[in-house]
N, C-alpha and C positions, 0 to 999 in steps of 0.2 A: 386638149381633150379629145379623146377619139370618139367616132360616132356610138361606139359599142357602151362607152362610159356616160353617155349623155342619155342613150335610152335605157341603161339600167337605173340611173337615177330617177327619170321621168316615171319610170314603172313603179316606183315608190307611192305614186297616186293613189293605185288602187291594185288589186290582185288582177284584175280583168283588164286592164290599160293595155292598148295597142300602140306600138310606137314604131314610126318610120323615120330614120335620120339620113338626110342626106348633105354631105360635105360639098359646098357649093364651088369651092376655089381648088381643094385638093390641098389645103394648106393647113387643115384641121382648125380653124377659128372663124369660119364662114358657114353656118347650117341652115338648112330648113328641117322642120319637124312637122311631122303629121301625127297628132294625139288624139285617139278616140279612147274616151274612158267613162265609165260611170261616175266618178267622181265628180265630173262636171254638171251633174244631174241640177237643175235649178240654179245654175250660176250664169251670169252674163257672160259674153266673149271676154271683155276686159278683165273679170274675176278668174277667169279660165286660164289665160295667159299671164295673170300675176301668179297664180300657183306654180306654174312651168318657171317663171323667172325666179320665183322664191328657191326652188329646188337647185337652181345653177346661180345663185347669187354671187357666190365666192369667185366662180370662173368668168363670170361678167365683169364684177369689179376690178380683177384683174387684167382684165383683156385676153385671157385664156381663150374664153368665147368671145370673138368680137362683135359677131354679126349673128342674130337669130332670126329667123322667119318661122311664124307660127301659125297653122291650121289646127284647130279645136273643135272637136265635135263631142256630144254623147253619142252613145250606139245608135240612138234612134235618129238623131240628125245625119250623122253618117251614113245609115241605110237610104235615107231620103235624097242624100247627096249623089249617092252613086248611081241613083237611077237618072 
């Protein structure tokens, strides 16, 4: 799965979702994602990550995506994090 395909899938969370995907090994199966989305409002971090995992479930189950590291934020959390 390409980084672009992962980003497109995650953007389905909400029209204003910001996604950055980094291929950690160059093999297109170990990724790190940064996701900033209003869809995470009032959700605990584990719930946010489960939302992303659900979007990529088929690829994770088949190990097309073998490893996925996530950083998830609401837009407000991300603004505080950047400072």
